[in-house]
C-alpha positions as CSV (number, residue, x, y, z in Angstrom):
1,M,5.2,-14.4,-19.7
2,S,7.7,-13.7,-17.2
3,D,6.6,-14.0,-13.6
4,R,6.8,-10.3,-13.3
5,R,5.1,-9.0,-16.1
6,H,2.3,-12.2,-14.7
7,E,2.2,-10.7,-11.2
8,W,1.9,-7.1,-12.6
9,I,-0.9,-7.6,-14.7
10,S,-2.4,-9.8,-12.1
11,K,-2.8,-7.1,-9.4
12,R,-3.8,-4.5,-12.1
13,A,-6.6,-6.6,-13.6
14,Y,-7.8,-7.3,-9.5
15,A,-7.2,-3.1,-9.0
16,I,-9.5,-2.1,-12.2
17,W,-12.2,-5.1,-11.2
18,E,-11.9,-3.3,-7.9
19,E,-12.3,0.4,-9.4
20,Q,-15.3,-0.7,-11.3
21,G,-17.0,-2.2,-8.3
22,R,-16.1,-5.5,-8.2
23,P,-18.6,-6.9,-11.3
24,N,-19.6,-10.1,-12.1
25,G,-18.1,-12.1,-15.4
26,R,-15.6,-9.1,-16.5
27,N,-12.4,-10.6,-15.7
28,G,-11.5,-11.3,-19.3
29,E,-11.7,-7.4,-20.0
30,H,-10.0,-6.5,-17.0
31,W,-7.6,-8.8,-18.0
32,R,-7.4,-7.8,-21.1
33,Q,-6.9,-4.1,-20.1
34,A,-4.1,-4.7,-17.8
35,V,-2.2,-6.5,-20.5
36,A,-2.8,-3.4,-22.6
37,E,-1.8,-0.9,-20.3
38,R,1.4,-3.5,-19.6
39,D,2.0,-3.6,-23.0
40,A,2.1,0.8,-23.6
41,L,4.6,0.9,-20.4
42,E,6.8,-1.9,-21.8
43,R,6.6,0.6,-25.2
44,T,7.5,3.5,-23.6
45,Q,10.8,4.8,-21.2
46,A,11.5,8.1,-19.3
47,S,15.2,9.7,-20.9
48,V,17.6,9.8,-18.5
49,D,17.1,13.5,-17.7
50,G,13.2,12.7,-17.1
51,R,12.3,15.1,-19.4
52,E,10.8,13.4,-22.5
53,V,9.3,10.1,-22.8
54,L,11.1,7.5,-25.8
55,V,9.0,5.2,-27.5
56,K,10.0,2.1,-28.2
57,F,7.6,1.2,-30.9
58,R,4.8,2.5,-32.3
59,P,2.1,0.5,-33.8
60,K,1.0,1.4,-36.8
61,P,-2.4,3.5,-36.6
62,Q,-5.2,1.0,-38.1
63,R,-6.4,1.3,-41.6
64,P,-10.4,1.0,-41.7
65,E,-11.5,-2.4,-43.1
66,L,-12.5,-1.7,-46.5
67,P,-15.4,-3.7,-48.0
68,R,-14.5,-6.6,-50.5
69,D,-15.5,-6.4,-54.2
70,G,-18.8,-8.1,-54.7
71,W,-20.1,-7.0,-51.6
72,L,-23.3,-5.6,-53.0
73,T,-24.9,-7.2,-55.2
74,P,-26.2,-5.2,-58.3
75,T,-30.1,-6.2,-57.6
76,A,-29.2,-4.3,-54.2
77,K,-28.1,-1.2,-55.3
78,A,-29.3,2.1,-54.2
79,G,-30.2,4.9,-56.3
């Protein structure tokens, strides 16, 4: 991680902590939120004239996880 990126994330995580009333024990949550915000910023950029946002990367929508075969035993079936 570059020094500039790390510094931005650190400052943002601190700001999130302050915004939420300085709670104890949630630093990991604040750090992950700051990383997610930075990733979103890095994936987008404004066009030269500022009228639109160009997306560099769009993550694929997550498909819901399907149950595995055999997760329901024949004796436990409802009906």
